[in-house]
C-alpha positions as CSV (number, residue, x, y, z in Angstrom):
1,X,-11.1,-20.7,-1.8
2,X,-7.4,-20.7,-3.0
3,X,-5.8,-17.7,-3.9
4,X,-5.3,-18.8,-7.7
5,X,-9.2,-18.2,-8.0
6,X,-9.1,-15.0,-6.5
7,X,-8.2,-11.6,-8.5
8,X,-7.2,-8.3,-7.0
9,X,-7.1,-4.7,-7.7
10,X,-4.2,-3.1,-5.7
11,X,-4.6,0.5,-4.6
12,X,-1.2,1.0,-3.5
13,X,1.4,0.1,-6.0
14,X,4.8,1.9,-6.9
15,X,7.2,2.5,-9.2
16,X,10.9,3.4,-8.8
17,X,11.7,6.8,-10.4
18,X,13.9,7.0,-13.2
19,X,17.1,9.0,-12.8
20,X,15.9,12.0,-15.0
21,X,12.3,11.8,-13.5
22,X,12.4,15.3,-12.4
23,X,15.3,16.7,-14.8
24,X,14.1,15.3,-18.3
25,X,11.6,17.9,-18.7
26,X,12.6,20.7,-16.3
27,X,12.3,24.0,-17.8
28,X,15.8,25.4,-17.9
29,X,15.2,28.5,-16.0
30,X,14.7,26.4,-13.0
31,X,17.1,23.5,-13.6
32,X,19.2,24.7,-10.7
33,X,16.5,25.5,-8.3
34,X,15.0,22.1,-8.5
35,X,16.7,18.6,-8.6
36,X,20.1,17.8,-9.8
37,X,22.6,15.2,-9.5
38,X,26.1,15.4,-8.1
39,X,28.8,13.0,-7.0
40,X,29.8,13.6,-3.6
41,X,32.3,11.5,-2.1
42,X,32.2,8.8,-4.9
43,X,28.5,8.5,-4.5
44,X,25.5,10.0,-6.5
45,X,23.6,12.5,-4.5
46,X,20.4,14.2,-5.1
47,X,20.4,17.8,-4.8
48,X,17.0,19.4,-4.1
49,X,16.9,23.3,-4.4
50,X,20.8,23.1,-4.2
51,X,20.9,21.0,-0.8
52,X,21.7,17.1,-0.6
53,X,18.3,15.6,0.0
54,X,18.1,12.6,2.3
55,X,14.3,11.4,2.0
56,X,15.4,8.0,0.2
57,X,18.8,7.1,1.3
58,X,19.7,5.6,-2.1
59,X,17.7,7.7,-4.7
60,X,19.4,6.0,-7.8
61,X,17.5,2.8,-6.9
62,X,20.4,0.9,-8.4
63,X,20.3,-1.7,-5.5
64,X,17.2,-2.4,-3.6
65,X,15.9,-4.8,-1.0
66,X,13.3,-7.3,-1.8
67,X,9.5,-6.3,-1.7
68,X,8.0,-7.4,1.7
69,X,11.4,-7.6,3.4
70,X,10.1,-5.4,6.6
71,X,6.7,-7.2,6.5
72,X,7.4,-8.8,10.2
73,X,8.8,-5.6,11.4
74,X,5.8,-3.9,10.4
75,X,3.6,-6.4,11.9
76,X,5.5,-5.9,15.3
77,X,7.2,-9.6,14.9
78,X,10.8,-8.4,15.0
79,X,11.7,-10.8,18.1
80,X,15.5,-10.6,17.3
81,X,15.5,-6.6,17.4
82,X,17.2,-6.3,14.3
83,X,17.6,-2.9,12.6
84,X,15.6,-2.3,9.3
85,X,19.1,-2.4,7.6
86,X,19.6,-5.8,8.7
87,X,16.3,-6.8,8.0
88,X,16.5,-5.7,4.2
89,X,19.0,-8.8,3.7
90,X,21.1,-8.7,0.3
91,X,20.8,-5.8,-1.8
92,X,19.7,-6.7,-5.6
93,X,19.6,-4.6,-8.7
94,X,16.0,-3.5,-9.7
95,X,13.6,-5.8,-11.3
96,X,12.5,-4.3,-14.9
97,X,8.8,-4.4,-13.4
98,X,9.9,-1.3,-11.2
99,X,10.6,0.9,-14.3
100,X,9.0,-0.8,-17.2
101,X,5.1,-0.7,-17.6
102,X,5.3,-4.0,-20.1
103,X,7.3,-5.6,-17.6
104,X,4.7,-4.6,-14.9
105,X,1.9,-5.9,-16.7
106,X,3.6,-9.3,-17.0
107,X,4.1,-9.1,-13.3
108,X,0.6,-8.2,-12.6
109,X,-0.6,-11.2,-14.6
110,X,1.7,-13.6,-12.4
111,X,0.4,-11.7,-9.4
112,X,-3.2,-12.2,-10.2
113,X,-3.7,-8.3,-10.3
114,X,-6.3,-6.7,-12.7
115,X,-5.2,-3.3,-11.8
116,X,-3.2,-1.1,-9.7
117,X,-3.2,2.4,-8.6
118,X,0.5,3.6,-8.9
119,X,2.3,6.2,-6.8
120,X,5.8,7.8,-6.5
121,X,8.7,6.4,-4.3
122,X,11.0,9.4,-4.2
123,X,8.3,12.1,-5.4
124,X,6.2,11.8,-2.3
125,X,8.9,13.7,-0.5
126,X,9.8,16.6,-2.9
127,X,7.1,18.9,-2.1
128,X,8.3,19.6,1.3
129,X,11.9,20.0,0.2
130,X,10.8,22.7,-2.3
131,X,7.9,24.5,-0.5
132,X,9.7,27.6,0.3
133,X,10.2,28.1,-3.4
134,X,6.8,27.7,-4.8
135,X,7.7,28.6,-8.5
136,X,10.4,25.7,-8.4
137,X,8.0,23.3,-6.6
138,X,5.5,23.8,-9.2
139,X,8.1,23.5,-12.1
140,X,9.4,20.5,-10.7
141,X,6.1,18.7,-10.7
142,X,5.2,19.6,-14.1
143,X,8.3,18.2,-15.2
144,X,7.8,15.1,-13.1
145,X,4.3,14.5,-14.5
146,X,5.3,14.9,-18.2
147,X,8.0,11.9,-17.4
148,X,5.3,10.0,-15.8
149,X,3.4,10.5,-18.9
150,X,6.3,9.4,-20.9
151,X,7.2,6.1,-18.9
152,X,4.0,5.0,-17.4
153,X,0.9,6.8,-18.8
154,X,-2.1,7.5,-16.6
155,X,-4.1,4.5,-17.8
156,X,-1.8,2.0,-19.3
157,X,-4.0,-0.7,-21.0
158,X,-7.0,0.4,-18.7
159,X,-4.7,-1.7,-15.9
160,X,-1.8,0.6,-14.7
161,X,-3.5,4.0,-13.2
162,X,-0.4,6.0,-12.4
163,X,-1.4,9.1,-10.3
164,X,0.3,12.6,-11.4
165,X,1.2,14.4,-8.3
166,X,-0.4,17.9,-8.0
167,X,0.4,20.5,-5.2
168,X,-2.2,23.3,-4.4
169,X,0.9,25.6,-3.3
170,X,-0.1,27.8,-6.7
171,X,-3.7,27.2,-7.2
172,X,-3.8,28.5,-11.0
173,X,-0.9,25.8,-11.5
174,X,-3.1,23.3,-9.8
175,X,-6.0,23.8,-12.2
176,X,-3.8,23.8,-15.3
177,X,-1.9,20.5,-14.1
178,X,-5.2,18.9,-13.4
179,X,-6.5,19.7,-17.0
180,X,-3.5,18.2,-18.3
181,X,-3.9,15.0,-16.4
182,X,-7.7,15.0,-17.3
183,X,-6.4,15.2,-21.3
184,X,-4.0,12.4,-20.7
185,X,-7.0,10.0,-19.1
186,X,-5.9,10.4,-15.6
187,X,-8.3,8.3,-13.2
188,X,-6.7,9.4,-10.2
189,X,-4.3,12.4,-8.8
190,X,-2.1,12.2,-5.8
191,X,-1.3,15.0,-3.1
192,X,0.1,15.4,-0.1
193,X,-2.2,15.6,3.2
194,X,-1.7,18.7,5.4
195,X,-1.9,22.5,5.3
196,X,-0.7,24.3,2.3
197,X,2.0,26.8,2.1
198,X,1.1,29.3,-0.6
199,X,2.3,32.8,-1.7
200,X,-0.4,33.9,0.8
201,X,0.8,32.0,3.8
202,X,-0.4,28.7,5.1
203,X,-3.9,27.9,4.0
204,X,-6.5,25.3,4.5
205,X,-7.7,23.2,1.6
206,X,-11.2,24.4,1.6
207,X,-10.1,28.1,1.3
208,X,-11.9,30.0,-1.4
209,X,-8.4,30.6,-3.3
210,X,-8.8,26.8,-4.2
211,X,-12.3,26.8,-5.4
212,X,-11.4,26.7,-9.1
213,X,-9.5,23.4,-8.3
214,X,-12.2,21.7,-6.4
215,X,-14.7,22.7,-9.1
216,X,-12.7,21.2,-11.9
217,X,-12.3,18.1,-9.9
218,X,-15.8,17.9,-9.0
219,X,-16.8,18.2,-12.6
220,X,-14.1,15.6,-13.7
221,X,-15.1,13.0,-11.1
222,X,-11.8,11.6,-10.7
223,X,-10.4,10.3,-7.4
224,X,-8.4,12.4,-5.3
225,X,-5.6,10.3,-3.3
226,X,-3.9,11.3,-0.3
227,X,-0.9,8.9,-0.3
228,X,1.5,8.7,2.7
229,X,4.3,11.4,2.1
230,X,6.2,14.0,3.9
231,X,4.4,17.0,5.1
232,X,4.4,20.1,7.0
233,X,3.5,18.2,10.3
234,X,7.2,16.9,10.2
235,X,7.9,20.5,11.6
236,X,6.4,19.4,14.7
237,X,9.6,17.5,15.3
238,X,11.6,20.2,15.5
239,X,9.5,21.2,18.7
240,X,10.8,18.0,20.7
241,X,14.5,18.7,19.3
242,X,14.5,16.4,16.3
243,X,15.4,16.9,12.6
244,X,12.6,18.0,10.3
245,X,13.8,16.5,7.5
246,X,12.4,13.0,6.8
247,X,14.6,10.1,6.1
248,X,13.0,7.0,5.0
249,X,13.5,4.0,7.6
250,X,15.7,6.1,9.8
251,X,12.9,8.0,11.5
252,X,13.5,8.7,15.3
253,X,11.2,7.0,17.7
254,X,9.7,10.2,18.7
255,X,8.3,10.5,15.1
256,X,6.1,7.2,15.6
257,X,4.8,8.3,18.8
258,X,3.9,11.9,18.0
259,X,0.0,12.0,18.4
260,X,-0.5,14.8,15.8
261,X,-1.3,13.2,12.5
262,X,-1.7,15.4,9.2
263,X,-4.3,12.9,7.5
264,X,-7.1,13.0,9.9
265,X,-6.6,16.6,10.3
266,X,-6.7,17.3,6.4
267,X,-9.9,15.1,6.2
268,X,-11.4,17.1,9.2
269,X,-10.5,20.4,7.1
270,X,-12.2,19.1,4.0
271,X,-15.4,18.2,6.3
272,X,-15.6,21.3,8.2
273,X,-14.6,23.5,5.2
274,X,-17.6,21.8,3.5
275,X,-15.9,20.6,0.4
276,X,-17.9,17.5,0.0
277,X,-21.1,19.8,0.5
278,X,-20.1,22.3,-2.1
279,X,-18.5,19.6,-4.7
280,X,-20.6,16.5,-4.0
281,X,-18.7,14.4,-6.9
282,X,-15.6,14.7,-4.8
283,X,-14.4,11.4,-3.9
284,X,-10.9,10.7,-1.7
285,X,-8.9,7.9,-1.3
286,X,-6.8,7.6,1.8
287,X,-3.6,5.5,0.8
288,X,-0.8,4.1,2.7
289,X,-1.8,5.7,6.3
290,X,-3.2,2.6,7.9
291,X,-6.7,3.1,9.3
292,X,-6.0,3.5,13.2
293,X,-6.9,7.3,12.8
294,X,-10.3,6.9,11.5
295,X,-12.2,5.8,14.7
296,X,-11.0,8.9,16.6
297,X,-11.5,11.2,13.8
298,X,-15.1,9.9,13.5
299,X,-15.8,10.2,17.3
300,X,-14.8,13.7,17.1
301,X,-16.8,14.5,14.3
302,X,-19.8,13.1,15.9
303,X,-19.3,15.2,18.9
304,X,-18.8,18.4,17.2
305,X,-22.2,17.7,14.9
306,X,-23.9,17.0,18.2
307,X,-22.7,20.2,20.0
308,X,-23.3,22.5,17.2
309,X,-25.3,20.7,14.1
310,X,-26.5,24.2,12.8
311,X,-22.8,24.8,12.0
312,X,-22.6,21.7,9.7
313,X,-24.3,21.8,6.3
314,X,-24.7,17.9,7.0
315,X,-23.8,15.1,9.1
316,X,-20.0,14.8,8.9
317,X,-19.9,11.2,9.7
318,X,-22.2,10.4,6.9
319,X,-20.6,12.6,4.6
320,X,-17.2,10.8,5.5
321,X,-19.0,7.4,4.8
322,X,-20.3,8.7,1.5
323,X,-17.0,10.6,0.0
324,X,-13.8,8.6,1.5
325,X,-12.1,5.3,1.0
326,X,-9.5,4.0,3.1
327,X,-6.5,1.4,2.5
328,X,-5.7,-0.1,5.8
329,X,-2.3,-1.4,6.5
330,X,-2.2,-5.1,6.5
331,X,-1.5,-5.3,10.2
332,X,-4.6,-3.3,11.2
333,X,-7.7,-5.2,12.6
334,X,-9.9,-5.5,9.4
335,X,-12.8,-6.2,11.9
336,X,-12.2,-2.8,13.4
337,X,-11.6,-1.1,10.0
338,X,-14.8,-2.9,8.8
339,X,-16.9,-1.3,12.0
340,X,-15.6,2.2,11.4
341,X,-15.0,2.5,7.6
342,X,-17.6,0.3,6.1
343,X,-16.9,-2.9,4.1
344,X,-17.8,-0.9,0.7
345,X,-15.1,1.6,1.4
346,X,-12.1,-0.4,2.6
347,X,-9.4,-0.7,0.0
348,X,-6.8,-3.2,-0.7
349,X,-3.0,-2.1,-0.8
350,X,0.1,-4.1,-0.9
351,X,2.6,-1.2,-1.1
352,X,4.4,-3.3,-3.6
353,X,7.3,-3.5,-4.4
354,X,8.2,-1.6,-1.4
355,X,10.2,-3.3,1.7
356,X,7.3,-2.4,4.2
357,X,4.5,-4.0,1.9
358,X,3.9,-7.6,1.0
359,X,6.2,-9.6,-1.2
360,X,3.0,-11.0,-2.9
361,X,0.2,-8.7,-3.1
362,X,-2.8,-11.4,-2.9
363,X,-1.2,-12.5,0.5
364,X,-3.6,-9.7,1.7
365,X,-6.3,-12.4,1.5
366,X,-4.6,-14.3,4.5
367,X,-5.7,-11.1,6.6
368,X,-9.0,-11.3,5.4
369,X,-9.3,-14.8,6.2
370,X,-7.8,-14.3,9.7
371,X,-10.5,-11.8,10.1
372,X,-13.3,-14.1,9.1
373,X,-14.5,-12.0,6.8
374,X,-16.9,-13.7,3.9
375,X,-16.1,-14.0,0.2
376,X,-18.4,-11.2,-0.8
377,X,-16.5,-9.0,1.8
378,X,-13.3,-10.3,0.5
379,X,-14.0,-9.7,-3.1
380,X,-15.1,-5.9,-2.3
381,X,-12.2,-4.9,-0.5
382,X,-9.6,-7.1,-2.9
383,X,-11.0,-6.0,-6.2
384,X,-14.5,-4.0,-6.5
385,X,-13.9,-1.2,-4.1
386,X,-10.6,-0.1,-5.9
387,X,-11.8,-0.8,-9.3
388,X,-14.8,1.7,-8.8
389,X,-12.4,4.4,-8.2
390,X,-11.0,4.5,-11.8
391,X,-14.6,4.8,-13.7
392,X,-15.1,4.2,-16.6
393,X,-12.0,1.7,-16.5
394,X,-13.8,-0.3,-14.0
395,X,-16.4,-1.5,-16.6
396,X,-13.6,-3.7,-18.3
397,X,-12.3,-5.3,-15.3
């Protein structure tokens, strides 16, 4: 079947933030403790907490590499050994579709996409940058989420589902932000994976101090997405003599080789802490972290349950399969993913318009075809599984 006959629901799309995404609505008390712009050496630099932030090399997004320019790199097909900067090619001014929702809808029509989940580009690196100043952290994302509602909305035309970013660092603030998101028809929220630094110290997500948040999330039945982001595990690099500060596309080799992964550990914490048993309506989508972590996690869960079944309220492997959706990387073996995740829980995500994604989202179908999956399986991955996470909007897709 030709791609022209295929429609998609893309679970991993991004915007490029406006210059005032964090400053437009910042409460004056926190203005100097959060995000500011400064001219240093003739260039605009982002200050976060009074320090130059390097999470994104050019956070103004005034010149950008083409979507998908690093696809062959991430497929392990960089035979020439070029650096990521060389692979970027010619930088160009941003497309209106990167920052304007109506322009994005036009592009989605051209790409064959019925709907998309949208996540930050810069925003996913800011929680760690402000984690030691929790009042400033929460103020920064209150401002950010208001900007998001201004520019994108949370369910624009029932096709663009932009996820507000929530942090559990202050549980009361998290509940308030979730309530506000629900009032504005949010269908998905975005959070970072990993342990949470609170005023009481580091905590796991199932700690009782977060019960009010999980209760509201359970009641609302909207989807919680753990999208790839800077998280506390970056600190582990310092034990190996590397810098903790994450810089996109400039990571040391050790970062790609480090065995510790906050994503399966986060799922392990949710499962062992009984979140899905106590809150049976909670749905989790894991985005832009690939799927190679799933098999080892399920193996560990199976062994743990076999060793001490009475310590678990239910079989954790079965619980995982009921509550967790996974968006594999396009370079992952989809037959392996099908085996461990299940066809009903695989999400199509292109990461458009990022360089590490696909230049054309529906090119993901080529990997499905190479895997030899059926048309019914293809349609679940490409459209139906993702659409099911934005109820009731899925009814009109």
